[in-house]
C-alpha positions as CSV (number, residue, x, y, z in Angstrom):
1,M,141.1,33.5,108.2
2,R,144.6,32.5,107.2
3,K,145.5,28.8,106.4
4,F,148.7,28.1,108.3
5,L,151.1,25.5,106.9
6,A,152.9,23.0,109.0
7,A,156.5,24.0,109.4
8,P,159.3,23.9,112.0
9,W,159.2,27.7,112.3
10,K,157.1,28.3,115.5
11,P,157.3,31.9,116.8
12,Q,155.9,32.3,120.3
13,A,154.3,35.3,122.1
14,S,155.5,36.2,125.6
15,L,154.5,38.7,128.4
16,I,156.4,41.9,128.8
17,P,156.9,43.6,132.2
18,H,154.3,45.9,133.6
19,T,154.4,49.6,132.9
20,S,152.8,52.6,134.7
21,A,150.0,52.4,132.0
22,P,147.5,50.0,133.5
23,L,145.7,49.1,130.2
24,A,148.8,48.8,128.0
25,S,149.3,45.6,126.1
26,R,151.7,43.1,127.7
27,I,152.1,40.9,124.7
28,S,155.4,40.9,123.0
29,V,155.8,42.3,119.5
30,P,155.2,39.6,116.8
31,L,158.2,38.6,114.7
32,S,158.5,40.4,111.4
33,A,157.2,38.6,108.3
34,S,160.5,39.4,106.6
35,L,162.0,36.6,108.9
36,L,159.6,34.0,107.4
37,P,161.4,31.0,105.8
38,E,161.2,30.8,102.1
39,A,159.4,27.5,102.3
40,L,156.5,29.2,104.1
41,E,156.2,32.1,101.6
42,P,152.8,32.2,100.0
43,T,152.1,31.8,96.3
44,T,153.0,35.0,94.5
45,L,150.2,37.4,93.5
46,S,151.1,37.2,89.8
47,Q,150.1,33.5,89.8
48,L,146.6,34.3,91.2
49,S,143.6,35.3,89.3
50,S,142.0,38.7,89.8
51,H,139.3,37.2,92.0
52,E,141.8,35.3,94.1
53,Q,144.0,38.4,94.5
54,E,141.0,40.4,95.8
55,A,140.1,37.6,98.3
56,A,143.7,37.4,99.5
57,I,144.1,41.2,99.8
58,L,140.8,41.5,101.7
59,D,142.0,38.8,104.2
60,D,145.3,40.6,104.6
61,L,143.7,44.0,105.0
62,L,141.6,42.8,108.0
63,Y,144.9,41.8,109.7
64,A,146.5,45.1,108.7
65,L,143.6,47.1,110.1
66,M,144.3,45.5,113.5
67,G,148.0,46.3,113.2
68,F,149.4,42.9,112.0
69,E,151.2,41.9,108.8
70,G,149.5,39.7,106.3
71,Q,150.7,37.2,103.6
72,Y,150.9,39.8,100.9
73,I,150.9,43.0,102.9
74,R,154.1,43.6,104.9
75,Y,155.8,46.3,106.9
76,V,158.2,48.4,105.0
77,D,161.9,47.5,105.7
78,S,162.6,50.8,107.5
79,Y,159.9,50.0,110.1
80,N,161.0,48.3,113.3
81,P,158.1,47.3,115.5
82,S,160.4,46.9,118.6
83,V,161.3,50.6,118.5
84,E,158.7,52.8,120.3
85,K,159.5,55.8,118.1
86,D,158.6,53.9,114.9
87,R,155.4,52.5,116.5
88,L,154.4,56.0,117.5
89,A,154.9,57.3,113.9
90,G,152.9,54.3,112.6
91,P,153.9,51.4,110.4
92,G,154.3,51.9,106.6
93,F,152.9,49.0,104.6
94,R,154.1,47.5,101.3
95,I,152.3,45.2,99.0
96,L,154.1,42.3,97.4
97,P,154.6,42.6,93.6
98,G,152.0,41.2,91.3
99,L,148.9,42.9,92.5
100,D,146.4,44.3,89.9
101,P,146.8,48.1,89.6
102,S,143.1,48.7,90.3
103,L,143.3,46.7,93.5
104,R,146.6,48.3,94.5
105,D,145.1,51.8,94.5
106,L,142.2,50.8,96.7
107,T,144.5,48.8,99.0
108,T,146.9,51.6,99.4
109,S,144.1,54.0,100.4
110,V,142.7,51.5,103.0
111,L,146.2,50.9,104.4
112,K,146.4,54.5,105.6
113,L,143.7,53.6,108.1
114,A,145.8,50.7,109.3
115,T,148.8,53.1,109.8
116,Y,146.6,55.5,111.8
117,Y,145.2,52.8,114.0
118,S,148.6,51.3,114.9
119,A,150.1,54.7,115.7
120,I,147.1,55.8,117.7
121,E,147.1,52.5,119.7
122,T,150.7,53.0,120.6
123,F,150.1,56.7,121.4
124,V,147.4,55.7,123.9
125,E,149.6,53.2,125.6
126,V,152.5,55.7,125.9
127,Q,150.4,58.7,127.0
128,S,148.6,56.6,129.5
129,R,151.7,56.2,131.6
130,E,151.7,57.8,135.0
131,E,154.1,60.6,134.3
132,F,152.0,62.1,131.5
133,G,149.3,63.3,133.9
134,S,145.5,63.1,134.2
135,I,144.7,65.3,131.2
136,N,146.6,62.9,128.9
137,H,145.0,60.0,130.7
138,A,141.5,61.4,130.1
139,L,142.3,62.2,126.4
140,C,143.6,58.6,126.0
141,A,140.4,57.2,127.6
142,S,138.3,59.2,125.1
143,I,140.5,58.0,122.2
144,R,140.2,54.4,123.5
145,K,136.4,54.7,123.1
146,L,137.0,55.6,119.5
147,L,139.3,52.6,119.0
148,K,136.7,50.3,120.5
149,D,134.2,51.5,117.9
150,Y,136.9,51.1,115.3
151,L,137.4,47.5,116.2
152,V,133.7,46.9,116.2
153,L,133.8,48.1,112.6
154,V,136.6,45.7,111.7
155,T,134.6,42.9,113.2
156,Q,131.6,43.8,111.2
157,L,133.7,44.0,108.0
158,E,135.1,40.5,108.8
159,N,131.6,39.2,109.3
160,R,130.5,40.7,105.9
161,L,133.5,39.1,104.3
162,I,132.6,35.7,105.6
163,T,128.9,35.8,105.0
164,S,128.5,37.9,101.9
165,E,129.8,36.9,98.5
166,A,129.1,40.4,97.2
167,F,131.6,41.9,99.6
168,S,134.5,43.4,97.7
169,L,137.5,45.6,98.1
170,H,135.5,48.6,96.8
171,V,132.8,48.0,99.4
172,L,135.4,47.8,102.1
173,H,136.9,51.1,101.0
174,L,133.5,52.8,101.1
175,H,132.8,51.5,104.6
176,T,136.1,52.6,106.0
177,L,136.2,56.0,104.3
178,P,134.4,58.0,107.1
179,T,136.3,56.2,109.8
180,S,139.6,56.9,108.0
181,Q,138.8,60.6,108.1
182,M,138.1,60.4,111.8
183,M,141.2,58.4,112.5
184,F,143.3,60.9,110.5
185,Q,142.1,63.7,112.8
186,V,143.1,61.7,115.9
187,Y,146.4,60.7,114.3
188,S,147.2,64.3,113.4
189,L,146.5,65.4,117.0
190,A,148.6,62.6,118.4
191,Q,151.5,63.5,116.1
192,E,151.2,67.1,117.1
193,I,151.4,66.2,120.8
194,L,154.3,63.9,120.2
195,K,156.0,66.5,118.2
196,K,155.6,68.9,121.1
197,N,157.2,66.4,123.4
198,A,160.1,65.8,121.0
199,L,160.8,69.5,120.6
200,V,160.9,69.9,124.4
201,E,163.2,66.9,124.9
202,D,165.6,68.2,122.3
203,D,165.9,71.6,123.8
204,L,167.7,70.6,127.1
205,D,169.8,73.8,127.2
206,D,166.8,76.0,127.5
207,S,165.3,73.8,130.2
208,I,168.5,74.1,132.2
209,D,168.4,77.9,131.9
210,D,164.8,77.8,133.3
211,F,166.1,76.1,136.4
212,D,167.9,79.2,137.6
213,D,165.0,79.8,140.0
214,V,166.4,78.7,143.3
215,E,163.0,78.2,144.9
216,N,162.0,75.8,142.1
217,I,165.2,73.8,142.6
218,L,164.7,73.5,146.3
219,E,161.0,72.6,145.8
220,Q,162.0,69.8,143.4
221,L,164.6,68.5,145.8
222,R,162.0,68.4,148.6
223,E,159.8,66.4,146.3
224,G,162.5,63.9,145.6
225,G,163.2,65.1,142.1
226,E,166.5,65.3,140.2
227,L,168.4,68.3,138.9
228,A,170.1,66.5,136.0
229,P,168.6,66.9,132.5
230,G,167.1,63.5,132.7
231,G,165.1,64.6,135.7
232,M,163.8,67.7,133.9
233,S,161.8,66.0,131.3
234,K,158.8,65.7,133.7
235,T,158.4,69.5,133.7
236,N,158.8,69.8,130.0
237,R,156.3,67.3,128.7
238,C,153.2,68.3,126.9
239,T,150.7,67.9,129.7
240,G,147.8,69.6,131.4
241,G,147.0,73.0,129.9
242,N,149.3,72.5,127.0
243,V,147.2,69.5,125.8
244,L,144.0,71.5,126.1
245,R,145.6,74.4,124.3
246,L,146.6,72.1,121.4
247,L,143.1,70.7,121.3
248,T,141.5,74.2,121.3
249,Q,143.8,75.5,118.6
250,R,143.1,72.5,116.4
251,L,139.4,72.8,117.0
252,S,139.6,76.5,115.9
253,R,141.5,75.5,112.7
254,M,139.0,72.7,111.9
255,S,135.8,74.8,112.5
256,G,134.8,74.5,108.9
257,D,134.7,70.7,109.0
258,P,131.6,69.5,110.9
259,A,132.8,66.0,111.4
260,A,136.3,67.0,112.6
261,R,134.7,69.7,114.8
262,A,132.4,67.3,116.5
263,L,135.2,64.8,117.1
264,L,137.6,67.4,118.5
265,Q,134.8,68.9,120.7
266,T,134.3,65.4,122.2
267,L,138.0,64.9,122.8
268,L,138.3,68.4,124.4
269,R,135.2,67.8,126.5
270,D,136.5,64.5,127.9
271,A,140.1,65.7,128.3
272,S,139.0,68.8,130.2
273,R,137.1,67.0,132.9
274,P,140.1,66.3,135.2
275,Y,141.2,69.9,134.7
276,M,137.7,71.2,135.6
277,T,137.8,69.0,138.7
278,M,141.0,70.7,139.8
279,L,139.6,74.1,138.9
280,N,136.4,73.6,140.9
281,E,138.4,72.3,143.9
282,W,140.6,75.5,143.7
283,M,137.7,77.9,143.1
284,H,135.3,76.5,145.7
285,R,137.6,75.2,148.4
286,G,140.9,76.9,147.9
287,G,142.7,73.6,147.6
288,I,145.0,72.1,144.9
289,K,144.8,68.4,144.0
290,D,147.4,68.3,141.3
291,P,149.8,65.3,141.6
292,H,151.1,65.7,138.1
293,N,151.8,69.5,138.2
294,E,149.5,70.3,135.3
295,F,147.1,72.8,136.8
296,L,147.5,76.5,136.0
297,I,148.1,77.3,139.7
298,K,151.4,76.3,141.2
299,E,151.7,75.8,144.9
300,Q,155.1,76.4,146.6
301,K,154.6,74.0,149.5
302,S,157.8,75.1,151.2
303,I,156.1,78.4,152.0
304,G,153.7,78.2,154.8
305,R,152.3,80.7,157.2
306,E,153.5,78.7,160.2
307,N,157.1,79.2,159.1
308,L,156.8,83.0,158.4
309,D,157.2,84.9,161.6
310,A,158.2,88.1,159.8
311,D,156.2,88.7,156.7
312,Y,153.3,86.9,155.2
313,T,152.6,89.2,152.3
314,D,155.9,88.8,150.5
315,Q,156.1,85.1,150.7
316,Y,152.8,83.6,151.6
317,W,150.6,85.9,149.6
318,E,152.7,86.7,146.5
319,K,154.9,83.6,146.1
320,R,153.1,80.6,147.6
321,Y,150.6,80.5,144.7
322,T,151.6,81.6,141.3
323,I,150.4,81.0,137.7
324,R,152.1,78.4,135.4
325,E,151.9,80.4,132.2
326,P,152.3,77.3,129.9
327,E,149.5,75.5,131.7
328,V,146.8,78.1,131.1
329,P,144.2,76.9,128.6
330,P,142.9,79.4,126.1
331,Q,139.5,79.2,127.9
332,L,141.0,80.7,131.1
333,E,143.3,83.3,129.5
334,A,140.9,86.2,130.2
335,V,140.0,85.1,133.7
336,R,143.3,83.6,135.0
337,Q,143.8,86.4,137.5
338,K,140.3,85.9,138.9
339,V,141.0,82.1,139.2
340,L,144.3,82.8,141.0
341,L,142.8,85.3,143.4
342,A,139.6,83.3,144.1
343,G,141.6,80.3,145.2
344,K,144.1,82.4,147.2
345,Y,141.2,84.2,149.0
346,L,139.5,80.9,149.8
347,N,142.8,79.3,150.9
348,V,143.2,82.0,153.5
349,V,139.6,81.5,154.7
350,R,140.1,77.8,154.8
351,E,143.3,78.0,156.8
352,C,141.3,80.1,159.3
353,G,138.7,77.4,159.5
354,G,136.1,79.2,157.4
355,V,135.7,76.6,154.6
356,D,134.1,73.1,155.1
357,I,136.3,70.8,153.0
358,S,134.4,67.7,154.0
359,T,131.4,68.3,151.7
360,E,131.5,67.8,148.0
361,V,131.1,70.5,145.5
362,H,127.8,70.1,143.5
363,D,126.1,71.7,140.6
364,V,129.3,73.1,139.0
365,P,130.4,72.9,135.3
366,K,132.4,69.7,134.5
367,T,133.6,70.8,131.1
368,F,134.8,73.9,129.2
369,D,131.8,73.9,126.9
370,D,129.3,74.2,129.8
371,P,127.3,77.5,129.3
372,R,127.8,78.1,133.1
373,F,131.6,78.0,132.8
374,L,132.3,81.8,133.1
375,D,129.4,82.5,135.4
376,N,130.8,79.8,137.8
377,I,134.2,81.5,137.8
378,N,132.8,85.0,138.4
379,A,130.4,83.8,141.1
380,A,133.2,81.8,142.9
381,Y,135.5,84.8,142.7
382,A,132.8,87.1,144.2
383,H,132.1,84.6,147.0
384,A,135.8,84.1,147.8
385,N,136.4,87.9,147.9
386,S,133.3,88.4,150.1
387,S,134.4,85.6,152.5
388,L,137.9,87.0,153.0
389,L,136.7,90.5,153.4
390,N,134.1,89.4,155.9
391,L,136.9,87.5,157.7
392,L,139.2,90.5,157.8
393,V,136.7,93.3,158.5
394,T,134.2,91.5,160.8
395,T,135.8,88.5,162.4
396,H,139.3,90.0,162.9
397,A,138.2,93.6,163.3
398,L,140.4,95.3,160.7
399,S,139.0,98.8,161.5
400,A,139.7,98.5,165.2
401,R,143.2,97.2,164.5
402,L,144.0,100.2,162.2
403,Q,142.6,102.6,164.7
404,S,144.9,101.1,167.4
405,M,147.9,101.5,165.1
406,K,146.9,105.1,164.5
407,H,147.0,105.8,168.3
408,Y,150.5,104.4,168.6
409,F,152.2,105.4,165.3
410,F,150.5,108.7,164.5
411,L,150.3,109.8,168.2
412,D,146.6,110.2,167.9
413,Q,145.1,111.1,171.4
414,S,148.6,110.4,172.7
415,D,148.3,111.4,176.3
416,F,149.9,108.0,177.2
417,F,152.8,108.7,174.9
418,T,153.6,112.1,176.5
419,Y,153.6,110.3,179.9
420,F,155.9,107.6,178.5
421,L,158.3,110.2,177.2
422,D,158.4,111.9,180.6
423,L,159.1,108.6,182.4
424,S,161.8,107.4,179.9
425,A,163.5,110.7,179.3
426,S,166.6,109.7,181.3
427,E,166.9,106.5,179.3
428,L,166.2,108.0,175.9
429,R,168.9,110.6,176.3
430,K,171.5,107.9,176.3
431,R,173.2,106.6,173.1
432,S,171.0,104.2,171.3
433,K,173.3,101.2,171.9
434,D,173.3,101.9,175.6
435,V,169.5,102.2,176.0
436,N,167.8,99.5,178.1
437,V,165.0,98.2,175.8
438,E,163.6,96.0,178.5
439,K,163.2,99.0,180.8
440,L,161.5,101.0,178.1
441,Q,159.1,98.1,177.4
442,S,158.2,98.0,181.1
443,L,157.6,101.7,181.2
444,L,155.4,101.4,178.1
445,D,153.4,98.5,179.6
446,L,152.9,100.6,182.7
447,V,151.7,103.6,180.7
448,V,149.3,101.8,178.4
449,R,147.6,100.2,181.5
450,Q,147.2,103.5,183.2
451,P,143.5,103.9,184.1
452,G,141.8,106.7,182.2
453,S,144.1,106.7,179.2
454,I,143.0,105.9,175.6
455,A,145.5,103.0,175.5
456,A,144.0,101.3,178.6
457,Q,140.9,100.6,176.6
458,D,142.8,99.3,173.6
459,P,142.3,95.5,173.1
460,F,145.6,95.3,171.2
461,K,147.9,97.0,173.6
462,E,149.7,93.8,174.4
463,E,151.0,93.5,170.8
464,V,153.0,96.8,170.9
465,K,156.7,96.4,171.5
466,V,159.6,98.8,171.9
467,Q,162.7,98.4,169.7
468,M,165.7,100.5,168.7
469,N,166.5,101.1,165.1
470,P,170.3,101.5,164.6
471,T,169.9,103.6,161.4
472,R,169.2,107.3,161.2
473,L,165.9,108.0,159.6
474,A,167.2,110.5,157.0
475,K,170.0,108.2,155.8
476,F,167.6,105.3,155.6
477,L,165.1,107.3,153.6
478,V,167.8,108.4,151.2
479,S,168.8,104.8,150.6
480,V,165.2,103.8,150.1
481,V,164.3,106.6,147.7
482,T,167.5,106.6,145.7
483,V,168.5,102.9,145.7
484,K,166.3,100.2,147.1
485,G,162.7,101.4,147.1
486,F,160.0,100.1,149.4
487,E,159.4,96.9,147.4
488,D,162.8,95.5,148.1
489,D,162.5,92.0,149.7
490,E,164.9,93.0,152.5
491,L,162.4,95.5,153.9
492,N,160.6,93.0,156.1
493,D,159.2,93.1,159.6
494,N,162.7,93.0,161.1
495,A,163.6,96.3,159.4
496,S,165.6,97.3,162.4
497,S,168.1,94.5,161.7
498,I,168.5,95.1,157.9
499,N,172.0,94.6,156.7
500,Y,172.6,98.1,155.4
501,T,175.7,99.1,153.7
502,P,178.4,100.4,156.0
503,S,177.9,104.0,154.9
504,I,174.4,103.9,156.2
505,A,174.5,101.5,159.2
506,E,177.7,102.7,160.8
507,E,177.5,106.0,162.7
508,V,180.4,108.3,163.2
509,N,181.8,108.3,166.7
510,N,181.5,112.0,167.3
511,N,177.8,112.1,166.5
512,P,176.1,109.0,168.1
513,M,172.4,108.4,167.8
514,T,170.3,108.9,170.9
515,G,167.4,106.9,172.1
516,Y,165.0,109.6,170.8
517,E,166.4,109.1,167.3
518,S,166.3,105.2,167.5
519,L,163.0,104.6,169.3
520,E,160.2,102.9,167.3
521,F,157.3,100.6,168.0
522,K,156.8,97.1,166.6
523,F,153.3,95.9,166.1
524,S,152.6,92.1,166.0
525,I,150.0,91.4,163.4
526,P,148.3,88.0,163.4
527,F,147.3,86.1,160.2
528,P,145.3,86.9,158.1
529,L,145.4,90.6,159.0
530,S,149.0,90.5,158.0
531,L,147.9,90.3,154.4
532,V,146.6,93.9,154.7
533,I,148.9,95.2,157.5
534,S,152.1,93.6,156.2
535,S,155.6,94.2,157.4
536,K,156.1,96.7,154.5
537,T,153.2,98.8,155.7
538,V,154.3,98.5,159.3
539,L,157.7,99.8,158.1
540,R,156.0,102.9,156.7
541,Y,154.1,103.4,159.9
542,Q,157.5,103.3,161.8
543,I,159.0,105.9,159.5
544,L,156.1,108.3,160.0
545,F,156.2,107.6,163.8
546,R,159.9,108.4,164.0
547,Y,159.3,111.5,162.0
548,L,156.6,112.7,164.3
549,L,158.7,111.7,167.3
550,S,161.6,113.8,166.1
551,M,159.3,116.9,165.8
552,R,157.8,116.2,169.2
553,H,161.3,115.9,170.7
554,T,162.5,119.0,169.0
555,E,159.5,120.9,170.3
556,T,160.2,119.6,173.8
557,V,163.9,120.7,173.6
558,L,162.8,124.2,172.5
559,V,160.3,124.4,175.3
560,N,163.0,123.4,177.8
561,A,165.2,126.2,176.2
562,W,162.4,128.7,176.9
563,E,162.3,127.6,180.5
564,D,166.1,128.1,180.7
565,H,165.8,131.5,179.2
566,N,163.3,132.4,181.9
567,K,165.2,130.8,184.9
568,V,168.9,130.8,184.3
569,F,170.6,134.0,185.7
570,S,172.8,134.5,182.7
571,W,169.8,134.8,180.5
572,T,167.5,136.7,182.9
573,H,170.2,139.2,184.1
574,R,170.4,142.3,181.9
575,S,173.9,142.9,180.7
576,K,175.4,146.3,180.3
577,D,177.0,145.2,177.1
578,P,174.6,146.0,174.2
579,M,176.1,143.3,172.0
580,I,175.3,140.6,174.5
581,E,171.8,141.8,174.8
582,N,171.4,142.0,171.1
583,F,172.7,138.4,170.9
584,K,170.1,137.3,173.6
585,R,167.3,138.9,171.6
586,R,168.4,137.1,168.5
587,V,168.5,133.8,170.3
588,W,165.1,134.3,171.8
589,T,163.6,135.3,168.5
590,L,165.2,132.2,166.8
591,R,164.0,129.9,169.5
592,S,160.5,131.4,169.3
593,R,160.3,131.1,165.5
594,M,161.7,127.5,165.6
595,L,159.1,126.5,168.2
596,V,156.3,128.1,166.1
597,F,157.6,126.3,163.0
598,C,157.7,122.9,164.8
599,K,154.2,123.3,166.1
600,Q,152.8,124.5,162.7
601,F,154.6,121.8,160.8
602,S,153.5,119.1,163.2
603,Y,149.9,120.4,162.9
604,Y,150.3,120.3,159.1
605,C,151.5,116.7,159.1
606,T,148.9,115.4,161.5
607,S,145.8,117.5,160.8
608,E,146.2,118.4,157.1
609,V,148.0,115.3,155.8
610,M,147.4,112.2,157.9
611,E,143.9,112.9,159.2
612,P,142.2,113.6,155.9
613,N,143.9,110.7,154.2
614,W,143.1,108.5,157.2
615,Q,139.4,109.4,156.9
616,R,139.4,108.5,153.3
617,L,141.0,105.2,154.0
618,M,138.6,104.3,156.8
619,S,135.6,105.3,154.7
620,R,136.7,102.6,152.2
621,V,137.3,100.1,154.9
622,D,133.9,100.8,156.5
623,S,132.2,100.4,153.2
624,L,133.3,96.7,153.2
625,N,131.2,95.9,156.3
626,N,128.3,94.8,154.0
627,P,129.8,92.6,151.2
628,E,127.5,92.1,148.3
629,A,128.2,88.5,147.5
630,G,126.1,85.9,149.2
631,P,127.4,83.1,151.4
632,T,127.6,80.6,148.6
633,P,128.4,81.0,144.9
634,G,125.4,80.7,142.7
635,P,124.8,80.5,138.9
636,V,124.3,84.2,138.6
637,T,127.4,86.3,138.1
638,A,128.0,88.5,141.2
639,K,129.5,92.0,140.7
640,V,132.5,92.8,142.9
641,K,133.0,96.4,143.8
642,R,135.9,96.1,146.2
643,T,138.5,93.3,146.4
644,V,141.0,92.3,149.0
645,D,143.8,93.3,146.7
646,E,142.3,96.8,146.2
647,L,142.1,97.1,150.0
648,M,145.8,96.2,150.3
649,D,146.6,98.8,147.6
650,D,144.5,101.4,149.4
651,H,146.4,100.9,152.6
652,V,149.8,101.2,150.9
653,D,148.6,104.2,148.9
654,F,147.5,105.9,152.1
655,L,150.9,105.5,153.7
656,D,152.8,106.5,150.6
657,T,150.6,109.6,150.2
658,C,151.3,110.6,153.8
659,M,155.0,110.1,153.4
660,K,155.1,112.1,150.2
661,E,153.0,115.0,151.5
662,C,155.1,115.1,154.6
663,M,158.1,115.5,152.3
664,L,159.8,112.3,153.4
665,L,160.4,111.2,149.9
666,N,162.1,114.4,148.7
667,V,165.8,113.5,148.2
668,R,166.9,117.1,148.1
669,L,165.4,117.8,151.5
670,L,166.6,114.6,153.0
671,K,170.2,115.3,152.0
């Protein structure tokens, strides 16, 4: 195309080192034409005829359209091809003086396409690097297809220039006009993504503030990350859902332009494929394959059920999987909670061996514009919910477990517990710190194995343990109601060892707690039942148990007082002093009224509060025995009447209602 002149100036190309972008060019940047010796400068345009000018400009334009300088078309002085930021913005071109004005206007218009191509080519090389994630890689692959078509067009234009004498600058302009509009859309999108990256990198102070989350810091350290600002740029790049959001927003703005809409739909369709692969893996298997942290679900790998002996619900259920708000594409905004819950449900089922991860997921949408997109999410959510409910209710016998807890904590059919109190009376009368817990545990094991008792038939009796709570029930409830609340993270399964404030935990020496006041049961709940029967719910069971035990013990004391009144000589002997006899009658009346009150109030708590609420809870649990969703998700949307989260809420609401109606949350009564 160009006739090179013999000269001592011989620039050479060289190979540059590899980058993490596998298809990036490794050829060094050509030397700028501004460094060309004067002896090699071409004839000025003013000395050429109009026809010769057009031929020279056409030859140079073909070079410029591929990103190179020509003899008469050069880079502007402010452009430095060795600076990546300049290459990303695209080169500006200048035409040497002397060109005919009519040719200059057409040339300037075509040179915009050359700027777009050079900038897009650099954008593809930069965004294809490993750290920019699979969504950017897919977008760059789609753009690379467009660049291939573009180069085919340049080749065809060169062929026309060589073979056709009628080929002119005007014809070249007409042929490149549709491509120029297409390349402008891609260029604008690329600049918007680069602008997003630049804005994030400039705002380092905000990114440092976002690192106050200790869990995220620890997670990054475990993954070998850095805490310095330089190490934060990975989390602040425009990747994943952010890229899809920009594409969607731009598609919405360009909805009136058919060509731009078709182009952006193609780019969005191709860019969303890796995201949809991750979404399908999460929705249908409960797994996350997200090496670049660009999926809307974030996994806290440091939180695992094997490391949580105390509480699964607080950590494993609520914090292991969370939503990355910036990574949520607009297409998933309305269903992001379903996406989160479906994967969480399936993840639990998978960890219990209920999901076959060896088979591939077939017949699922691969892109956002698939008409089955929302139906797939709804069906997967229904299937995951049904699978976990079946695992909890059928496989792990949730109803039987709750019924067992009712026997121990609510003293339902509690003949074994009465026997236990009789055997351990001597030990429970001691101060709580002097009580031999091992002895109480042995007595409880003996009682629950007694033939003929309800507990002897209980398959979960081995999981009931005795422990002593060092805190008075009333003071603990006051602290919960007035200060902490039941949702405080400290209220875990080891509630008996909570570090309370000294005013609550330390008891005055002249009023020590007895074993009756400190006794409580601990129930070991295996995974995944611990999702429904969490440590917070067990804590509520323990509060209600201690409350019922206190009434049972008070009733026993009053009955013992009645026996004393009928056996002890000082009470049975009729005194001649009328004042003493009057005092005895008053004591007998008070004891009788107190005993009646204890029995009536105990009856109210058990029969009018706990039992009706219990029946309502069990009716909801029993209704889950026949889940509606089928064994595999299908294309038809399944309706979900009951979910695992609703079951958890029902359980907590049941216990809170019992506590409220038993007046355990009334601060005035507690004080």
